[in-house]
ZAMARGU-4260 file (C-alpha; in steps of 0.2 Angstrom, whole numbers, plus 5000, padded with zeros to 4 digits):
<rodrens>
0) 5071/4983/4950 | 5055/4972/4953 | 5041/4979/4963 | 5026/4969/4969 | 5009/4978/4970
5) 4993/4972/4978 | 4976/4979/4971 | 4962/4987/4982 | 4943/4986/4983 | 4934/4986/4966
10) 4947/4974/4958 | 4937/4959/4962 | 4926/4951/4949 | 4913/4936/4950 | 4922/4919/4948
15) 4940/4926/4948 | 4946/4912/4960 | 4939/4898/4950 | 4955/4893/4941 | 4965/4895/4957
20) 4954/4884/4968 | 4957/4869/4956 | 4974/4868/4965 | 4971/4858/4981 | 4985/4867/4990
25) 4979/4885/4986 | 4961/4879/4992 | 4968/4873/5008 | 4978/4889/5012 | 4963/4899/5007
30) 4952/4889/5019 | 4964/4893/5033 | 4963/4911/5030 | 4944/4910/5028 | 4943/4902/5046
35) 4953/4918/5052 | 4942/4930/5043 | 4926/4921/5047 | 4920/4921/5029 | 4920/4907/5016
40) 4932/4916/5004 | 4932/4901/4992 | 4913/4903/4990 | 4914/4921/4987 | 4928/4920/4975
45) 4920/4907/4964 | 4901/4907/4966 | 4895/4924/4973 | 4888/4937/4961 | 4894/4954/4958
50) 4882/4963/4970 | 4887/4951/4984 | 4906/4953/4983 | 4903/4972/4981 | 4899/4972/5000
55) 4914/4980/5009 | 4914/4967/5023 | 4916/4953/5010 | 4926/4962/4996 | 4941/4967/5007
60) 4945/4950/5015 | 4942/4942/4999 | 4955/4953/4990 | 4968/4952/5004 | 4966/4933/5006
65) 4967/4930/4988 | 4983/4940/4986 | 4992/4932/5001 | 4988/4914/4995 | 4993/4918/4977
70) 5010/4925/4983 | 5013/4908/4991 | 5010/4900/4974 | 5022/4912/4966 | 5035/4910/4979
75) 5034/4892/4986 | 5049/4897/4997 | 5045/4914/5003 | 5062/4918/5010 | 5069/4917/4992
80) 5058/4931/4987 | 5067/4944/4997 | 5082/4942/4987 | 5073/4947/4972 | 5059/4960/4977
85) 5065/4978/4978 | 5049/4985/4986 | 5031/4981/4988 | 5015/4993/4988 | 4997/4990/4990
90) 4982/5001/4984 | 4970/5005/4999 | 4966/4988/5007 | 4980/4981/4997 | 4992/4989/5009
95) 4988/4975/5021 | 4992/4962/5008 | 5009/4971/5005 | 5012/4973/5024 | 5010/4954/5026
100) 5020/4950/5011 | 5034/4960/5017 | 5033/4951/5034 | 5029/4967/5044 | 5014/4958/5050
105) 5008/4940/5048 | 4995/4934/5036 | 4983/4930/5051 | 4985/4947/5058 | 4982/4954/5041
110) 4966/4944/5039 | 4960/4950/5057 | 4963/4968/5053 | 4955/4967/5036 | 4940/4959/5043
115) 4937/4972/5056 | 4942/4986/5043 | 4929/4980/5031 | 4915/4979/5045 | 4920/4996/5052
120) 4920/5004/5035 | 4903/4997/5031 | 4896/5003/5047 | 4903/5020/5044 | 4896/5021/5026
125) 4879/5017/5033 | 4878/5032/5043 | 4876/5045/5029 | 4872/5041/5010 | 4889/5044/5002
130) 4898/5039/4986 | 4913/5041/4975 | 4915/5046/4957 | 4930/5044/4945 | 4936/5060/4937
135) 4945/5056/4921 | 4955/5070/4912 | 4953/5089/4914 | 4965/5101/4921 | 4971/5095/4938
140) 4970/5112/4946 | 4953/5115/4939 | 4947/5098/4945 | 4954/5101/4963 | 4946/5118/4964
145) 4929/5111/4958 | 4930/5097/4972 | 4934/5110/4985 | 4919/5121/4979 | 4907/5106/4981
150) 4915/5101/4998 | 4921/5084/4990 | 4938/5075/4994 | 4950/5069/4981 | 4950/5052/4990
155) 4961/5043/4977 | 4974/5052/4967 | 4980/5038/4956 | 4989/5046/4942 | 4989/5061/4931
160) 4971/5063/4925 | 4964/5050/4937 | 4956/5057/4952 | 4942/5049/4963 | 4930/5062/4971
165) 4921/5056/4987 | 4907/5064/4998 | 4889/5064/5001 | 4877/5060/4987 | 4871/5078/4987
170) 4888/5085/4984 | 4892/5072/4970 | 4876/5077/4962 | 4880/5095/4962 | 4897/5091/4955
175) 4890/5081/4941 | 4878/5095/4936 | 4893/5107/4934 | 4909/5096/4930 | 4926/5103/4926
180) 4930/5107/4908 | 4936/5092/4898 | 4933/5080/4912 | 4923/5064/4911 | 4914/5058/4927
185) 4911/5040/4931 | 4900/5036/4946 | 4908/5021/4955 | 4898/5006/4962 | 4904/5007/4980
190) 4896/5008/4997 | 4902/5024/5003 | 4915/5039/5003 | 4931/5029/5007 | 4947/5037/5012
195) 4937/5053/5018 | 4932/5060/5035 | 4916/5049/5034 | 4927/5034/5038 | 4934/5042/5054
200) 4924/5030/5065 | 4933/5015/5057 | 4950/5023/5061 | 4945/5022/5079 | 4941/5004/5078
205) 4957/5000/5068 | 4968/5010/5080 | 4962/5000/5095 | 4966/4984/5087 | 4983/4990/5080
210) 4989/4992/5098 | 4988/4973/5101 | 4997/4969/5084 | 5015/4963/5086 | 5025/4969/5071
215) 5042/4966/5063 | 5052/4978/5052 | 5048/4973/5034 | 5060/4962/5024 | 5059/4973/5009
220) 5055/4992/5006 | 5036/4996/5009 | 5030/5011/4999 | 5016/5020/5009 | 4999/5026/5001
225) 5000/5039/5015 | 5013/5050/5006 | 5022/5039/4994 | 5037/5037/5006 | 5047/5021/5009
230) 5043/5014/5027 | 5056/5003/5036 | 5048/5002/5053 | 5035/4989/5056 | 5025/4999/5069
235) 5025/5014/5057 | 5018/5003/5043 | 5003/4998/5053 | 5000/5016/5060 | 5000/5022/5042
240) 4987/5008/5037 | 4976/5013/5051 | 4976/5032/5047 | 4974/5028/5028 | 4956/5023/5031
245) 4951/5041/5032 | 4965/5049/5021 | 4967/5050/5003 | 4976/5036/4993 | 4991/5045/4985
250) 4995/5031/4972 | 5002/5045/4961 | 5016/5048/4974 | 5019/5029/4976 | 5022/5029/4957
255) 5034/5043/4958 | 5044/5034/4972 | 5044/5018/4961 | 5052/5029/4947 | 5064/5036/4959
260) 5069/5019/4965 | 5073/5014/4947 | 5059/5001/4944 | 5060/4991/4929 | 5046/4978/4932
265) 5029/4979/4941 | 5020/4963/4945 | 5002/4964/4952 | 4995/4950/4963 | 4977/4944/4960
270) 4964/4950/4957 | 4976/4959/4945 | 4974/4972/4931 | 4969/4989/4938 | 4986/4994/4945
275) 4996/4987/4930 | 4985/4997/4918 | 4988/5013/4928 | 5007/5009/4928 | 5007/5007/4909
280) 5001/5025/4907 | 5010/5033/4921 | 5027/5024/4920 | 5031/5022/4901 | 5045/5010/4898
285) 5042/5000/4914 | 5037/4982/4910 | 5021/4976/4919 | 5014/4958/4923 | 4996/4956/4929
290) 4995/4939/4938 | 4977/4934/4935 | 4977/4915/4933 | 4988/4900/4939 | 4993/4895/4922
295) 5003/4912/4921 | 5014/4907/4936 | 5029/4900/4926 | 5029/4916/4915 | 5027/4926/4931
300) 5042/4918/4939 | 5052/4922/4923 | 5047/4940/4925 | 5053/4940/4943 | 5070/4932/4937
305) 5071/4946/4924 | 5068/4961/4935 | 5073/4954/4952 | 5085/4964/4962 | 5089/4962/4980
310) 5082/4976/4992 | 5096/4984/5002 | 5084/4982/5017 | 5086/4963/5016 | 5105/4964/5014
315) 5106/4975/5029 | 5094/4971/5043 | 5083/4986/5046 | 5085/4985/5065 | 5102/4993/5063
320) 5099/5003/5047 | 5090/5019/5044 | 5085/5023/5026 | 5079/5038/5017 | 5060/5039/5016
325) 5060/5049/5000 | 5070/5058/4986 | 5078/5074/4991 | 5093/5082/5001 | 5099/5075/5017
330) 5100/5087/5031 | 5110/5079/5046 | 5106/5084/5064 | 5113/5069/5074 | 5130/5067/5081
335) 5146/5058/5076 | 5151/5039/5075 | 5151/5032/5092 | 5137/5043/5099 | 5122/5036/5106
340) 5104/5040/5101 | 5088/5039/5111 | 5073/5029/5104 | 5063/5040/5092 | 5076/5053/5091
345) 5079/5062/5075 | 5095/5060/5064 | 5090/5073/5052 | 5078/5076/5038 | 5076/5074/5019
350) 5071/5090/5011 | 5063/5090/4994 | 5054/5103/4983 | 5037/5096/4990 | 5041/5095/5009
355) 5053/5090/5022 | 5052/5074/5031 | 5061/5070/5048 | 5071/5054/5049 | 5069/5045/5066
360) 5078/5031/5075 | 5064/5020/5080 | 5074/5010/5092 | 5089/5021/5096 | 5107/5014/5097
365) 5125/5018/5094 | 5130/5027/5078 | 5142/5014/5069 | 5144/5022/5052 | 5137/5037/5043
370) 5134/5032/5025 | 5129/5049/5018 | 5135/5067/5022 | 5126/5082/5026 | 5119/5090/5010
375) 5120/5074/5000 | 5106/5070/4987 | 5097/5053/4993 | 5085/5042/4985 | 5070/5032/4993
380) 5076/5018/5003 | 5094/5023/5002 | 5104/5018/5018 | 5109/5033/5028 | 5117/5027/5044
385) 5121/5011/5053 | 5115/5009/5071 | 5121/4996/5084 | 5107/4991/5096 | 5119/4989/5110
390) 5124/5004/5121 | 5107/5012/5118 | 5105/5029/5127 | 5092/5029/5141
</rodrens>
């Protein structure tokens, strides 16, 4: 199975778009997204220095816009991609890239959301001096206990031995003065404590905008940073992206879901490298491909052909199919075939050793066919029941 991933803030480097901008079609497409974002993304990706593109309000649109246009270079006929991509996932702001790539939202909607996200997070970061520090190694329980002791948040849990602490500069200084045993601390050059309560004002801004965003159910499975679950409702994809601004990024849970799905290849969109490096350590045996320059496109397409496997969510339209959000045991609560369901009613839950997640029918409908039995073990994205949209209970 092939999974496409999109990186987050911090992946950008000065001049990373120079080779891409030599392609007139790439430049034209990026110019269009620049107009939507109100920023000259071509300039920032080719001429701006590191300090300039570190600015949250610039970095986030630059990363999302670059990933979206590079995806069109990789897949000249986007509809063909859905027969090969098993799932998509994005790290932090990369979730907007992934959502647009899966067609849950449009590229233009993604650029408006990322523009306002970057501006709102920059304003929130300016209220109180905050920052982030990478914590590498150490015993995870001891690291988490130390973060709690100092009032810090594990803003990113990327993989085993890779946690990012976030909080006020005073809290981070106290943490650095008494670090956990065998842990190496690396202060990050970021504008604030992202994915913590300090970003709550930005959630409000994003939430108001999201109310006006028209969504579609994704054409392929979307793995959410929120909890690592597979999401199949376009509205839920956007809701989770909004809430994620002030919640920790659980990339470790996303990696666990990729493993459960049976991933064999992970391809990272530009600016690539960070997520494939994490995957190499966390998912041994899984092949990775970091798409950094356009001269890699032929090799990237060969990688796609090697690992491509159609997502069941593309074969069976999601408006009449409910899928499992995670790995676990299915507990059935809904009725029999022929029964009608109200919109947002529960058909059951998926129970794991970690938690229990309700499975809701976003649109309601008539139960056509149960595809699993009560008590069956299910995997992320596995179809559970077919619903017919006609005859919906009201």
